[in-house]
C-alpha positions as CSV (number, residue, x, y, z in Angstrom):
1,X,-68.9,-38.6,-20.3
2,X,-69.5,-35.3,-18.5
3,X,-66.4,-33.9,-16.6
4,X,-67.0,-32.4,-13.2
5,X,-66.0,-28.7,-12.8
6,X,-62.5,-28.2,-11.3
7,X,-62.6,-25.5,-8.7
8,X,-59.6,-23.3,-7.7
9,X,-59.7,-25.1,-4.3
10,X,-59.1,-28.4,-6.2
11,X,-56.2,-27.1,-8.0
12,X,-54.7,-25.5,-5.0
13,X,-55.1,-28.7,-3.1
14,X,-53.5,-30.7,-5.9
15,X,-50.6,-28.5,-6.2
16,X,-50.2,-28.6,-2.4
17,X,-50.2,-32.4,-2.5
18,X,-47.6,-32.6,-5.1
19,X,-45.3,-30.3,-3.0
20,X,-45.7,-32.6,0.0
21,X,-44.9,-35.7,-2.1
22,X,-41.4,-34.5,-2.7
23,X,-40.3,-35.2,1.0
24,X,-39.3,-33.7,4.2
25,X,-37.6,-30.7,2.6
26,X,-41.0,-29.6,1.0
27,X,-42.7,-30.0,4.3
28,X,-40.2,-28.0,6.0
29,X,-40.5,-25.3,3.5
30,X,-44.3,-25.1,4.1
31,X,-43.8,-25.0,7.8
32,X,-41.3,-22.2,7.4
33,X,-43.8,-20.1,5.3
34,X,-46.7,-20.8,7.6
35,X,-45.1,-18.8,10.7
36,X,-43.8,-16.2,8.4
37,X,-47.2,-15.6,7.1
38,X,-48.5,-15.5,10.6
39,X,-45.7,-12.9,11.4
40,X,-46.4,-10.8,8.4
41,X,-50.2,-10.6,9.2
42,X,-49.7,-9.9,12.7
43,X,-47.2,-7.0,11.8
44,X,-49.7,-5.7,9.2
45,X,-52.5,-5.8,11.9
46,X,-50.4,-4.0,14.4
47,X,-49.6,-1.4,11.9
48,X,-53.2,-0.8,10.7
49,X,-54.6,-0.9,14.3
50,X,-51.8,1.5,15.5
51,X,-51.3,-0.6,18.5
52,X,-48.0,-0.4,20.5
53,X,-46.4,-1.4,23.9
54,X,-47.2,2.1,25.3
55,X,-50.7,2.1,24.0
56,X,-51.9,4.2,21.0
57,X,-49.5,6.9,21.6
58,X,-46.5,4.9,20.2
59,X,-48.0,2.3,17.6
60,X,-45.7,-0.3,16.0
61,X,-44.7,0.0,12.3
62,X,-45.1,-2.9,10.0
63,X,-41.6,-4.3,10.5
64,X,-41.4,-3.6,14.2
65,X,-44.8,-5.5,14.5
66,X,-43.3,-8.3,12.5
67,X,-40.2,-8.4,14.7
68,X,-42.3,-8.4,17.9
69,X,-44.6,-11.1,16.5
70,X,-41.6,-13.3,15.6
71,X,-40.2,-13.1,19.1
72,X,-43.6,-14.2,20.6
73,X,-43.7,-17.1,18.1
74,X,-40.3,-18.5,19.2
75,X,-40.7,-17.6,22.9
76,X,-44.2,-17.7,24.4
77,X,-43.0,-16.0,27.7
78,X,-42.5,-12.7,25.9
79,X,-46.4,-12.2,26.0
80,X,-46.5,-11.8,29.6
81,X,-44.8,-8.3,29.3
82,X,-47.5,-6.9,26.8
83,X,-49.6,-4.0,28.0
84,X,-53.1,-3.2,26.7
85,X,-55.7,-5.7,25.9
86,X,-55.7,-5.2,22.0
87,X,-51.9,-6.0,21.9
88,X,-52.4,-8.9,24.4
89,X,-55.2,-10.5,22.4
90,X,-53.3,-10.1,19.1
91,X,-50.1,-11.4,20.6
92,X,-51.8,-14.3,22.3
93,X,-53.1,-15.5,18.9
94,X,-49.7,-15.2,17.4
95,X,-48.2,-17.0,20.2
96,X,-50.6,-20.0,20.1
97,X,-50.2,-20.2,16.1
98,X,-46.4,-20.2,16.6
99,X,-46.6,-22.9,19.5
100,X,-48.4,-25.3,17.1
101,X,-46.5,-24.6,13.8
102,X,-43.1,-24.5,15.5
103,X,-43.8,-27.7,17.3
104,X,-44.9,-29.3,14.0
105,X,-41.7,-27.9,12.3
106,X,-39.4,-29.3,15.0
107,X,-41.3,-32.6,14.7
108,X,-41.0,-32.7,11.0
109,X,-37.2,-31.8,11.1
110,X,-36.6,-34.7,14.0
111,X,-38.6,-37.1,11.8
112,X,-36.6,-36.3,8.7
113,X,-33.2,-36.7,10.5
114,X,-34.5,-40.0,11.9
115,X,-35.5,-41.2,8.5
116,X,-32.0,-40.3,7.0
117,X,-30.3,-41.9,9.8
118,X,-32.4,-45.0,9.3
119,X,-31.5,-44.8,5.7
120,X,-27.7,-44.6,6.4
121,X,-28.1,-47.4,8.9
122,X,-29.5,-49.7,6.1
123,X,-26.3,-49.2,4.3
124,X,-27.4,-47.8,0.9
125,X,-24.5,-45.3,0.3
126,X,-22.2,-46.0,-2.3
127,X,-18.9,-47.8,-1.3
128,X,-15.9,-45.5,-2.6
129,X,-13.1,-48.2,-2.2
130,X,-10.5,-49.4,-4.7
131,X,-8.8,-52.8,-4.5
132,X,-11.2,-54.2,-1.9
133,X,-12.4,-58.0,-1.4
134,X,-16.0,-58.1,-2.2
135,X,-18.1,-60.9,-0.6
136,X,-21.7,-61.3,-2.3
137,X,-24.3,-63.2,-0.1
138,X,-24.3,-64.4,3.4
139,X,-24.0,-68.0,4.8
140,X,-22.3,-69.9,7.5
141,X,-19.0,-69.6,5.5
142,X,-18.7,-66.0,5.7
143,X,-17.1,-66.2,9.3
144,X,-14.4,-68.6,8.2
145,X,-13.8,-66.7,5.0
146,X,-13.5,-63.4,6.8
147,X,-11.4,-64.9,9.6
148,X,-8.8,-66.1,6.9
149,X,-8.8,-62.9,5.0
150,X,-8.1,-60.7,8.3
151,X,-5.1,-63.0,8.7
152,X,-4.1,-62.6,5.1
153,X,-4.3,-58.9,5.2
154,X,-1.9,-58.5,8.1
155,X,1.0,-57.4,5.7
156,X,-1.4,-55.4,3.5
157,X,-1.9,-51.5,3.5
158,X,-5.3,-50.5,4.5
159,X,-7.1,-53.6,3.3
160,X,-10.9,-53.5,2.9
161,X,-13.6,-56.2,3.0
162,X,-17.0,-55.2,1.7
163,X,-20.1,-57.4,2.0
164,X,-23.3,-57.1,0.0
165,X,-26.2,-59.3,1.5
166,X,-30.0,-59.0,1.8
167,X,-29.5,-59.2,5.6
168,X,-29.8,-55.9,7.7
169,X,-26.7,-54.0,7.8
170,X,-26.5,-53.6,11.8
171,X,-27.2,-57.2,11.9
172,X,-24.5,-58.2,9.8
173,X,-22.1,-55.6,11.6
174,X,-23.1,-56.9,15.1
175,X,-22.7,-60.6,14.1
176,X,-19.2,-59.9,12.8
177,X,-18.2,-58.0,15.9
178,X,-19.4,-60.9,18.1
179,X,-17.2,-63.3,16.1
180,X,-14.3,-61.0,15.7
181,X,-13.7,-58.6,18.4
182,X,-10.5,-57.3,16.7
183,X,-10.5,-56.8,12.9
184,X,-6.7,-56.2,13.0
185,X,-5.7,-53.6,10.4
186,X,-8.8,-54.5,8.1
187,X,-11.7,-52.5,7.7
188,X,-15.0,-54.3,7.1
189,X,-17.9,-52.5,5.3
190,X,-21.3,-53.9,5.0
191,X,-24.3,-52.9,2.7
192,X,-27.8,-54.1,2.4
193,X,-29.0,-55.2,-1.0
194,X,-29.8,-57.9,-3.5
195,X,-26.5,-59.3,-5.3
196,X,-28.8,-59.9,-8.2
197,X,-29.9,-56.4,-8.6
198,X,-27.7,-54.2,-10.8
199,X,-28.5,-51.0,-8.7
200,X,-27.6,-52.7,-5.6
201,X,-24.6,-54.0,-6.9
202,X,-23.5,-50.7,-8.1
203,X,-23.5,-49.6,-4.3
204,X,-20.4,-52.0,-3.7
205,X,-18.5,-51.2,-6.9
206,X,-17.6,-54.6,-8.2
207,X,-15.7,-53.2,-10.9
208,X,-13.1,-51.6,-8.5
209,X,-12.7,-54.8,-6.3
210,X,-9.6,-57.0,-6.6
211,X,-11.7,-60.2,-6.0
212,X,-15.1,-61.1,-5.6
213,X,-16.3,-64.0,-3.5
214,X,-19.8,-65.3,-4.3
215,X,-21.5,-67.5,-1.6
216,X,-24.3,-69.8,-2.1
217,X,-27.4,-68.7,0.1
218,X,-29.0,-71.3,2.4
219,X,-32.1,-71.7,-0.1
220,X,-33.5,-74.6,-2.1
221,X,-31.9,-73.7,-5.2
222,X,-28.6,-71.9,-4.2
223,X,-26.6,-72.4,-7.3
224,X,-29.3,-70.5,-9.5
225,X,-28.6,-67.4,-7.2
226,X,-24.9,-68.0,-7.5
227,X,-24.9,-68.2,-11.4
228,X,-27.1,-65.3,-11.6
229,X,-24.7,-63.2,-9.4
230,X,-21.8,-64.2,-11.5
231,X,-23.9,-63.2,-14.6
232,X,-24.8,-59.6,-13.0
233,X,-21.0,-59.0,-12.9
234,X,-19.6,-60.5,-16.2
235,X,-22.5,-59.0,-18.3
236,X,-22.9,-55.8,-16.4
237,X,-23.4,-52.9,-18.6
238,X,-20.8,-50.9,-16.7
239,X,-18.3,-53.8,-16.6
240,X,-14.6,-53.1,-16.7
241,X,-12.4,-54.0,-19.6
242,X,-9.9,-56.0,-17.6
243,X,-11.0,-59.5,-16.5
244,X,-12.7,-60.0,-13.0
245,X,-11.3,-62.3,-10.4
246,X,-14.4,-64.2,-9.1
247,X,-14.6,-67.3,-6.8
248,X,-18.0,-68.7,-6.4
249,X,-19.4,-71.6,-4.6
250,X,-21.6,-74.3,-6.3
251,X,-23.4,-77.1,-4.5
252,X,-24.5,-79.4,-7.5
253,X,-21.9,-80.6,-9.9
254,X,-24.5,-80.7,-12.7
255,X,-24.7,-76.9,-12.7
256,X,-21.0,-76.6,-13.3
257,X,-21.4,-76.3,-17.2
258,X,-24.0,-73.7,-17.2
259,X,-21.8,-71.9,-14.6
260,X,-18.7,-72.2,-16.7
261,X,-20.7,-70.5,-19.6
262,X,-21.6,-67.5,-17.5
263,X,-18.3,-67.1,-15.7
264,X,-15.9,-68.2,-18.5
265,X,-12.2,-67.7,-17.5
266,X,-13.1,-64.9,-15.1
267,X,-14.8,-67.2,-12.4
268,X,-13.5,-70.0,-10.3
269,X,-16.1,-72.4,-8.9
270,X,-15.5,-74.2,-5.8
271,X,-17.7,-77.4,-5.5
272,X,-18.3,-78.0,-1.8
273,X,-19.8,-81.4,-1.8
274,X,-17.2,-82.7,-4.4
275,X,-14.3,-81.2,-2.4
276,X,-15.4,-82.8,0.9
277,X,-16.0,-86.2,-0.8
278,X,-12.5,-86.2,-2.2
279,X,-10.9,-85.1,1.0
280,X,-12.8,-87.6,3.0
281,X,-12.0,-90.4,0.7
282,X,-8.3,-89.5,1.0
283,X,-8.3,-88.8,4.6
284,X,-10.1,-92.0,6.0
285,X,-7.2,-94.2,4.8
286,X,-4.4,-91.9,6.1
287,X,-4.8,-90.7,9.8
288,X,-4.0,-87.0,10.1
289,X,-4.4,-85.9,6.5
290,X,-7.2,-83.6,7.3
291,X,-4.8,-81.7,9.6
292,X,-2.4,-81.4,6.9
293,X,-5.0,-79.9,4.5
294,X,-6.3,-77.5,7.0
295,X,-2.8,-76.4,7.8
296,X,-2.1,-76.0,4.0
297,X,-5.2,-74.2,3.1
298,X,-5.5,-71.6,6.1
299,X,-3.4,-68.4,6.4
300,X,-2.3,-68.8,9.9
301,X,1.1,-70.4,9.2
302,X,2.6,-71.8,6.0
303,X,0.9,-71.0,2.7
304,X,1.5,-71.8,-1.0
305,X,3.2,-69.0,-3.1
306,X,4.6,-68.8,-6.7
307,X,7.9,-67.1,-7.4
308,X,10.1,-66.7,-10.5
309,X,13.6,-67.9,-9.8
310,X,16.1,-67.2,-12.7
311,X,18.9,-68.5,-10.6
312,X,17.5,-71.9,-10.8
313,X,17.1,-72.1,-14.7
314,X,18.7,-75.2,-16.0
315,X,18.6,-77.1,-12.8
316,X,16.8,-80.3,-12.3
317,X,13.7,-80.6,-10.1
318,X,15.8,-82.8,-7.6
319,X,18.0,-79.6,-7.1
320,X,15.4,-77.2,-6.9
321,X,13.6,-78.8,-3.8
322,X,16.8,-78.6,-1.9
323,X,17.5,-75.0,-2.9
324,X,15.5,-73.6,0.1
325,X,16.0,-73.8,3.8
326,X,12.9,-72.2,5.1
327,X,10.6,-73.0,2.2
328,X,9.4,-76.3,0.7
329,X,9.0,-76.7,-2.9
330,X,5.7,-78.6,-4.2
331,X,6.4,-78.3,-7.9
332,X,6.8,-75.9,-11.0
333,X,4.5,-73.6,-12.8
334,X,5.7,-73.5,-16.5
335,X,6.1,-70.2,-18.1
336,X,5.4,-71.2,-21.5
337,X,2.0,-72.7,-21.3
338,X,0.9,-72.1,-17.6
339,X,0.9,-75.9,-16.8
340,X,1.2,-77.0,-13.1
341,X,3.5,-79.7,-12.4
342,X,3.3,-81.2,-8.8
343,X,6.1,-83.5,-7.8
344,X,7.3,-83.8,-11.4
345,X,10.1,-86.5,-12.3
346,X,13.3,-85.6,-10.5
347,X,15.2,-84.9,-13.6
348,X,12.6,-82.3,-14.9
349,X,14.6,-79.3,-15.8
350,X,13.5,-75.7,-14.5
351,X,13.4,-73.4,-17.4
352,X,13.6,-69.5,-17.7
353,X,10.2,-68.0,-17.2
354,X,9.1,-70.9,-14.9
355,X,7.8,-70.3,-11.3
356,X,8.5,-72.4,-8.2
357,X,5.3,-73.5,-6.4
358,X,6.4,-73.5,-2.6
359,X,5.1,-73.7,0.8
360,X,6.5,-70.7,2.7
361,X,5.8,-68.5,5.8
362,X,5.3,-65.5,3.8
363,X,6.0,-64.2,0.2
364,X,9.2,-62.5,1.6
365,X,10.4,-65.7,3.2
366,X,10.6,-67.6,-0.1
367,X,14.4,-66.9,-0.4
368,X,17.0,-69.2,-2.0
369,X,19.9,-70.5,0.1
370,X,23.0,-68.2,-0.2
371,X,24.8,-70.7,-2.6
372,X,21.5,-71.6,-4.3
373,X,22.2,-75.2,-3.9
374,X,21.0,-77.8,-1.6
375,X,22.1,-79.0,1.7
376,X,24.2,-82.3,2.1
377,X,22.2,-85.2,3.0
378,X,23.5,-88.3,5.0
379,X,23.3,-91.2,2.6
380,X,24.1,-93.7,5.4
381,X,20.9,-92.6,7.3
382,X,18.6,-93.4,4.4
383,X,16.6,-96.5,4.7
384,X,16.4,-98.8,1.6
385,X,13.1,-100.4,2.5
386,X,10.7,-101.3,-0.4
387,X,6.9,-100.6,0.2
388,X,4.7,-103.6,0.5
389,X,2.1,-103.9,-2.1
390,X,-1.3,-102.5,-0.9
391,X,-3.7,-105.1,0.8
392,X,-7.4,-105.1,0.4
393,X,-9.1,-102.9,2.9
394,X,-12.4,-103.0,4.9
395,X,-14.2,-99.7,5.2
396,X,-17.1,-99.0,7.3
397,X,-19.3,-95.9,6.3
398,X,-21.7,-94.9,9.1
399,X,-24.7,-92.4,8.2
400,X,-25.9,-90.9,4.9
401,X,-25.8,-87.7,3.2
402,X,-25.6,-86.1,-0.3
403,X,-21.7,-86.8,-0.2
404,X,-21.9,-90.6,0.4
405,X,-21.9,-91.8,-3.1
406,X,-19.2,-89.5,-4.2
407,X,-17.0,-90.5,-1.4
408,X,-17.6,-94.2,-2.4
409,X,-16.9,-93.6,-6.0
410,X,-13.6,-91.7,-5.0
411,X,-12.5,-94.5,-2.8
412,X,-12.5,-96.9,-5.8
413,X,-9.6,-94.9,-7.1
414,X,-7.5,-95.4,-4.1
415,X,-8.2,-98.8,-2.4
416,X,-6.6,-102.1,-3.3
417,X,-8.6,-104.7,-5.4
418,X,-10.6,-107.1,-3.4
419,X,-11.4,-104.2,-0.8
420,X,-14.9,-104.0,0.9
421,X,-17.0,-101.0,1.8
422,X,-20.1,-101.4,4.1
423,X,-22.6,-98.6,4.4
424,X,-24.8,-98.6,7.6
425,X,-27.8,-96.0,7.7
426,X,-31.3,-95.4,7.8
427,X,-32.1,-93.3,4.7
428,X,-35.0,-93.8,2.2
429,X,-33.5,-94.6,-1.2
430,X,-30.0,-95.3,-0.1
431,X,-30.2,-99.1,-0.7
432,X,-31.5,-98.7,-4.2
433,X,-28.7,-95.9,-5.0
434,X,-25.9,-98.3,-3.6
435,X,-27.0,-101.4,-5.8
436,X,-26.3,-99.1,-8.8
437,X,-23.3,-97.7,-7.5
438,X,-21.8,-101.2,-6.5
439,X,-22.1,-102.4,-10.3
440,X,-19.7,-99.6,-11.4
441,X,-17.0,-100.3,-8.8
442,X,-13.8,-101.7,-9.9
443,X,-11.7,-102.5,-6.8
444,X,-14.3,-102.7,-4.1
445,X,-17.6,-104.5,-3.0
446,X,-20.2,-102.3,-1.7
447,X,-22.7,-103.7,0.7
448,X,-25.7,-101.9,2.6
449,X,-27.1,-102.5,6.0
450,X,-30.0,-100.8,7.4
451,X,-29.6,-99.7,10.9
452,X,-29.4,-96.8,13.5
453,X,-25.8,-95.8,14.0
454,X,-26.5,-94.2,17.4
455,X,-27.3,-97.6,18.8
456,X,-24.3,-99.4,20.3
457,X,-26.1,-102.6,19.3
458,X,-26.0,-101.8,15.6
459,X,-22.3,-101.1,15.8
460,X,-21.6,-104.1,17.9
461,X,-23.3,-106.3,15.4
462,X,-21.4,-105.2,12.4
463,X,-18.1,-105.7,14.6
464,X,-17.0,-102.1,13.8
465,X,-13.8,-102.6,15.8
466,X,-12.6,-105.0,13.0
467,X,-12.7,-102.5,10.2
468,X,-9.4,-100.8,9.0
469,X,-11.2,-97.4,8.5
470,X,-14.3,-95.9,9.6
471,X,-16.1,-92.8,7.9
472,X,-18.9,-91.1,10.0
473,X,-21.1,-88.7,8.1
474,X,-23.5,-86.2,9.3
475,X,-26.9,-86.5,8.6
476,X,-28.2,-84.2,5.9
477,X,-31.7,-84.2,7.1
478,X,-31.3,-82.6,10.5
479,X,-30.1,-79.1,11.8
480,X,-26.4,-78.5,12.5
481,X,-26.6,-79.1,16.2
482,X,-28.8,-82.1,16.1
483,X,-26.5,-83.7,13.4
484,X,-23.5,-83.1,15.4
485,X,-25.1,-84.4,18.6
486,X,-25.9,-87.7,16.8
487,X,-22.2,-87.9,15.5
488,X,-20.8,-87.4,19.1
489,X,-23.2,-90.2,20.4
490,X,-21.9,-92.7,17.6
491,X,-18.2,-91.6,18.2
492,X,-18.5,-92.5,22.0
493,X,-19.9,-95.9,21.1
494,X,-17.2,-96.5,18.8
495,X,-14.5,-95.5,21.3
496,X,-16.2,-98.0,23.8
497,X,-16.1,-100.9,21.2
498,X,-12.5,-100.2,20.3
499,X,-11.5,-100.1,24.0
500,X,-13.2,-103.4,24.6
501,X,-11.4,-104.9,21.5
502,X,-8.1,-103.5,22.6
503,X,-7.9,-101.7,19.1
504,X,-7.6,-98.2,18.0
505,X,-10.0,-97.5,15.2
506,X,-8.9,-95.1,12.2
507,X,-11.9,-92.7,12.2
508,X,-12.7,-89.9,10.1
509,X,-15.8,-87.9,11.3
510,X,-17.8,-85.1,9.5
511,X,-18.7,-82.3,11.7
512,X,-21.0,-79.4,10.9
513,X,-19.9,-77.0,13.4
514,X,-16.3,-76.2,14.3
515,X,-17.2,-75.5,17.7
516,X,-18.2,-79.1,18.3
517,X,-14.9,-80.4,17.4
518,X,-13.4,-79.8,20.8
519,X,-16.2,-81.9,22.4
520,X,-15.4,-84.7,20.1
521,X,-11.8,-85.0,21.1
522,X,-12.9,-87.3,23.9
523,X,-13.8,-89.9,21.4
524,X,-10.4,-89.9,20.0
525,X,-11.3,-89.8,16.3
526,X,-8.3,-89.6,14.0
527,X,-9.7,-86.9,11.8
528,X,-12.5,-84.2,11.7
529,X,-13.6,-82.7,8.6
530,X,-15.7,-79.6,9.2
531,X,-17.5,-79.1,5.9
532,X,-18.0,-75.4,6.0
533,X,-14.6,-74.6,7.2
534,X,-12.8,-76.5,4.5
535,X,-14.7,-74.8,1.7
536,X,-14.3,-71.6,3.2
537,X,-10.6,-72.0,3.4
538,X,-10.2,-73.0,-0.2
539,X,-12.3,-70.0,-1.3
540,X,-10.4,-67.7,0.8
541,X,-7.0,-68.9,-0.7
542,X,-8.5,-68.7,-4.3
543,X,-9.7,-65.1,-3.7
544,X,-6.2,-64.1,-2.9
545,X,-4.4,-66.2,-5.7
546,X,-6.3,-67.4,-8.6
547,X,-3.4,-69.6,-9.8
548,X,-3.9,-72.0,-6.8
549,X,-6.8,-73.4,-8.6
550,X,-4.6,-75.5,-10.8
551,X,-2.6,-76.7,-7.9
552,X,-5.7,-77.7,-5.9
553,X,-7.1,-79.6,-9.0
554,X,-3.9,-81.8,-8.9
555,X,-3.8,-82.2,-5.1
556,X,-7.5,-83.1,-4.6
557,X,-7.7,-85.4,-7.6
558,X,-6.9,-89.1,-7.8
559,X,-4.9,-88.4,-11.2
560,X,-1.4,-87.2,-10.7
561,X,0.4,-86.7,-7.3
562,X,-1.5,-86.4,-4.0
563,X,-0.6,-86.1,-0.3
564,X,0.3,-89.2,1.6
565,X,1.3,-89.9,5.2
566,X,3.7,-92.8,5.4
567,X,6.0,-94.5,8.1
568,X,9.3,-92.5,8.5
569,X,11.0,-95.8,8.9
570,X,10.4,-96.5,5.3
571,X,12.7,-93.6,4.5
572,X,15.0,-93.0,7.5
573,X,16.8,-95.5,9.8
574,X,15.8,-95.6,13.3
575,X,18.1,-93.8,16.0
576,X,19.6,-91.4,13.3
577,X,19.6,-87.8,14.3
578,X,19.0,-86.0,10.7
579,X,18.2,-83.0,9.2
580,X,15.2,-82.6,6.5
581,X,17.7,-82.4,3.6
582,X,18.3,-86.1,4.3
583,X,14.5,-86.7,4.7
584,X,14.1,-84.9,1.2
585,X,16.5,-87.1,-0.4
586,X,15.1,-90.1,0.9
587,X,11.8,-89.4,-0.6
588,X,13.4,-88.2,-3.8
589,X,15.0,-91.5,-4.4
590,X,11.4,-92.9,-4.5
591,X,10.2,-90.2,-6.8
592,X,8.5,-88.3,-4.2
593,X,8.5,-84.8,-2.7
594,X,8.8,-84.4,1.1
595,X,7.0,-81.6,2.7
596,X,6.8,-82.5,6.3
597,X,6.5,-84.9,9.0
598,X,4.1,-85.9,11.7
599,X,5.3,-86.7,15.5
600,X,2.9,-89.2,16.8
601,X,3.6,-88.3,20.4
602,X,1.6,-85.2,19.7
603,X,-1.1,-86.8,17.6
604,X,-3.7,-85.9,20.2
605,X,-2.3,-82.5,21.2
606,X,-4.1,-79.6,19.6
607,X,-1.5,-77.0,20.9
608,X,1.3,-78.9,18.8
609,X,-1.0,-79.0,15.6
610,X,-1.6,-82.7,16.2
611,X,2.0,-83.4,15.5
612,X,1.8,-82.1,12.0
613,X,4.8,-79.8,10.9
614,X,4.5,-78.7,7.2
615,X,7.5,-76.7,5.8
616,X,10.2,-77.6,8.5
617,X,13.3,-75.9,8.6
618,X,15.6,-78.1,6.5
619,X,18.8,-77.4,8.6
620,X,17.3,-78.5,11.9
621,X,17.8,-82.1,13.0
622,X,15.4,-84.5,14.3
623,X,15.4,-87.9,16.0
624,X,12.4,-89.6,14.7
625,X,10.6,-92.3,16.7
626,X,9.4,-95.6,15.1
627,X,5.8,-94.6,14.7
628,X,6.4,-91.2,13.3
629,X,5.4,-90.2,9.8
630,X,6.6,-88.5,6.8
631,X,4.2,-86.3,4.6
632,X,5.0,-86.7,0.9
633,X,3.6,-85.9,-2.7
634,X,3.4,-89.1,-4.5
635,X,1.7,-90.7,-7.6
636,X,0.4,-93.5,-5.4
């Protein structure tokens, strides 16, 4: 095939285009050379033509001609003072050429600066931090997580939170500023990029982060993105030798096995749906338990800490729980094998190397009493009541979403034999699924009824006011605000039915948006479970201390000890003014660990924490009322 002849013009154009492809700097270089060429050409012309300001008698030399030409290139007004038509005509041409080229040069520099600023605005520069908390991804949970981390960082020096997301950097910064006008002492750095891309990941330096939080995106298969993000860290060619501290969110339990293979011991997975189902099952039977869990999981108040206490070596657990006045012991972390013992038998010995697991206001408030011994309880104030065996319960579940089946299965671990659970919803496939679930239940009968839960007639027909417990689920098929609106309508109908029957229903309601909780207060529901908030709180806690995973596994499982809210009259005699050491001893006699109490006179008062007081000062005395509650860790 014949080749066309390559002319010198083609070569010149090819080389010129190649230099322009190098960007703004190359263009500026050409635009600087162009006026220099004009100035040099004009200087040469003036020298050859022997033209000067005073006519031909004093002509300009080459360099003087260049200088005069450059002045007219930069300042067109200079040409007004020229004398003689030869000089005027030549300088006019220089001035016009200079105007065009200098204007283009200024425009190019401006465009280059704008492009550079735009690049910086997008957040592509490398983060040069160490010991930061890294958040990969963006979802509605990011606000709750950052809110908790801001509180947790109060006693830290120059804490930093770095976020890598595919969202625009400025949009992320604006969204965070609208939620948090004050970042306290924490710096928040946003970067735009794909957490799955190794180059984008290198920008936020995950290898220097002290903890990494991976959020599930709001897409169709979020777990795939989470697993890939974890894989991009643990199998990174530039990975560090030390293990990572990764906390990741999973939506589907079936993906846990694959995720565990990828993350190994470096990643902790929070299964949001499973967590909410467990908390809902526990909370629906115990009014106020959601407040206890929220108080325990957030950083604004008491938190869980671990501490070595050599002074307690050899003491029984019964002595250990009374060894602190301002902190409340939950259990023991074994130093030999890392086993977590929550509410172990009271005669369990505390060994050398063990750590105390306790609730305290801060890590520096977890301090032994001066004598390292317990306070003196009042045996005469301790009630000797025996708990009655649990009676069968009737539970009403209104609505349907992906957690409904798990809630029913979890309830079967707690309810007394002979209990009954009725599900009312209008959801395709729910009836068939419940038929299969009912066959596996050991302690409860499960029944289904089709109906619209936002209609008062539906609730009245099933006699909702006659149930011991009501669980109201948000619709998983609707948007957040529409789902919460339906929940509010149903709550109002339940309140009216309860008022007409002269009863107070025990209602646990799931809310999607924390802001709607205050609106729902008028319905007098006992507990609100805000799904995103609870998952966010747990992820924030785990990002600060990975040992908490073993504690949470026990607390949120039906196996081992869980939290219970029980009548104070089962432990303390009425009319006795007692300190919490006495309450602690009363619970210990039943093999339980007391961690707080609930004053029912404040049950509807948000400013008083709905009456819940975790980790009370043990030396302070209280006169408990007949309907007040004790919060304990117990086997059943």
